[in-house]
C-alpha angles and dihedrals in degrees: 000000000000115000121241116261111260112243117246106182126112089246095050092049088064089067088078090067110018110079135149110283129225114263097235094058102025097137094046096044092047090051091050095051096046088049088054091053090053096042093048092051093237086143107038125228106289093016124127125247115228115281116280093251091054094045093049092049093047091052097038095234137120120267087240089061092043091054089052089054094048091049089057090052091048091049088053092052094243101117139016129212121222127190131213137050095322094034132123137115116309131196114241123218111265115243117255111275094226127131133059094256092057094045092051091050094052095046097042111109093010116122096214097189092051092051092048095048094048091047091053092050093052096042097045090047094049094049090050094048092048091052096043095048093041131232120231140158114003093356091058091044093051091057092047091051091050089052092048092052089058090054093048098041118111115238093258091058097037100103092049089052090046090052092050091051092054092042090053090055090050092050094044093055088078100239116114091188091054090047093052091048091047094050089053096049093040090057088056091047091052091052087055092046090053088062094060131060125260106251115202094208091052091048092053090050092047092051091054088053092046090054093048092045094052090045090054092048094049091046092054093243100148096174092048092048092050093047094048092046089049089051093047093049089049090057093053091044091053091054094048093047090048095052102032112021 
């Protein structure tokens, strides 16, 4: 039986993060999920979040609760509400992560080693599963497009494109539980990455690894995909340890 084509629209990418919340913690879990959408760059700076009705339906909460969540995000300077025909809730650009005080604030309380190890386990596993199960048709094309976007992205948007490539691999492995866990840990990784500079040489190296990784996945080389992902994660980990540990 042919597999269903994997979605590749901005709205469908949100399905990796936005899920019905549990009744007891509806407000808190909804806030957590929308924060992940913002932190992962699933809606770019200046982009509009889905309409209130759609968000409320995806999360399984009332629109009253959703508005309380959006009010918190507005108070934190993460989104802005606009009225009128072309209104909605728009993601605001995040402030630059420069300065020792900001760096210390972001890193405080984060167990960097735990985050990096968990990320590696999830990413290596997802790459191996994608290669072992095989990607064809629209699923393979989705991965190719995600890779192309990392090559085309300007420096200012590179980390967002990088996030979407890795998130696509997590989704394509076929485990919603793994995808949800990866989205959470990637949001933390992105906060850490925001504390360090973009290094052109490192990005060039990462792009070569991305290309080799996607080739291994599409060729069904599970061992090669796992090894390349492990190497790729190690490179990022080395930079984060160097700057932040």
